[in-house]
Structure formats: C-alpha cells, structure tokens
N, C-alpha and C positions, 0 to 999 in steps of 0.2 A: 504494500500500500504506500502511495506517495501523495503528498500534498504539495502544491506549488510553493507554499511557505510553511514554515514550522510555527504557525501562530498558535497561541494558547486558547484563543476564542474563535469560534467559527459561527457566523451568522448566516442563516438560510431562510429564504422565503419560499414556502411550499415546494420543497425539493422532490416530492413524489407526484406532483400534479402531472397528469397526462401519461403516466407510466402504467404499464401492465402490472397486475397484482404482484407477480413474482419480483419485479424490479423495485416496486414500492417496499416490499419486505427486505430485499437486499440492501437498499439504501438505508432504511431504518436500523437494520442490524449493523451495518457499517458505522453509522453514527453512534450506536451503543458501544461498539468496540473502541471508537475514538475516545469516548468519555471514560469508559471503565478500564481499558487496558493502556491507554496512552495519555491519560490525564487531561484531555482537552475539555473545554467547556463548549457545548453546542447549544445555541439558541436558535430555534426554528419555529416558523409559523406553520401550523397544520390545521386544515379545516376538516379533516377526517377524525372525528372524536374518538372512535375506537382505536385507531392507530396511536393517537396522542396518549390515551389512557394506558395503552399497553407498552409503549416504548419510552415515555418520558419519566424522568426522575422527579420533575416538578412541573406542574401545570399552572399557568396563569391565564385566567379567562378574562377577556376584555368585552365590554359592552359599551357602545357609544363613546369609545376612546378612554374609558376608565376601567380600572381593575374591578371585576365583579366577583372574583373568587380565586383562591390559591389553594392548590391541593398538592401535598408531597406524596412520595411513593408509599408511605405508611398509612395514608388516609384513603378513604374510599370516596370517589366521586359519586354524588347522589343524583337521582332523577330530579329532585327539587332544584338543585343548582343548575342542572341542564335546562330546566323549564324557565328559570329566572334569566339565564344568560341568552338562550336561543329562542325563547317564546314558543317552545314546542314540548308536547308531552312525550315521554319516552318510557319504554318498558326496559327494565334493567335485569340482566341475568349475569351470572358469573361464568367466565370462561373456565371450563373444567381443567384445562392444561396450565393456565397461568394463575387462576384464582382472581384475576382482575375483572372489573365489570365490563359488560358488553351492552351497548345501548341500541335499541331499535325504536326510531320515532314512529308514532302511530297516529297522532292527531295534533294538528296545529290548534292554537288557541282560537277563540272566537273572533279575533281581530280580522278585518278584511285583508286579504293578500293584495300586494301591489300589482 
C-alpha cells in the first residue's frame, strides 16, 4: 500500500460513491487498516448509514450545518437519533456477524417531500 504523502490525517468526501459493492467494502477496509495498523486519522463523509455505523470508530451526525449527534464505537446508534437527524423512521436490527446495528428506512415523516 502506498500513499502519495505520508500524512497523518486523510480527509475524504464520499470515497465509495458510484463504486460497486465489492469496491465500497474494499475501500472501507483499507481505511480501517490505515487507522488501526498505520496510525492514520481518517475523516470521511459517508451518506450510507450502514457503512458508516459498521466501519467508523466515531460518528458525527450533522443536520443543517450543526452537530446533531456523536456516537463512539462503544455506543449504539439508535433509531431515535436517525429519525431526528434524517427525518425518517427506521427499523433497526443487529448484524449477526458484527453485532453492530443495521438500519432499514421504512416510512418518511408526514412532512411533504420536495
């Protein structure tokens, strides 16, 4: 593995967008390796909630430009937080392999869609 620079911090904006599922997982596992085995700090924007919950050590949820919630890897992200941040109801189950939550949206709130 090689990076163009040996920077301590890597900033990424949606690094998995438009990739096939296999490559999304490959990228996220590579980022985990960079943080856990090489001591890098990786800050990334992800819009896929399930990937974020399963791969991040710390989640910061933003809503209207402000921090709406912070979850570390010892805490469980709740359906209530997801509803508050994204204005959507979700069904939560636990991934049997990781023990981390998996969210399935099932109904938007009563507000009119744009």
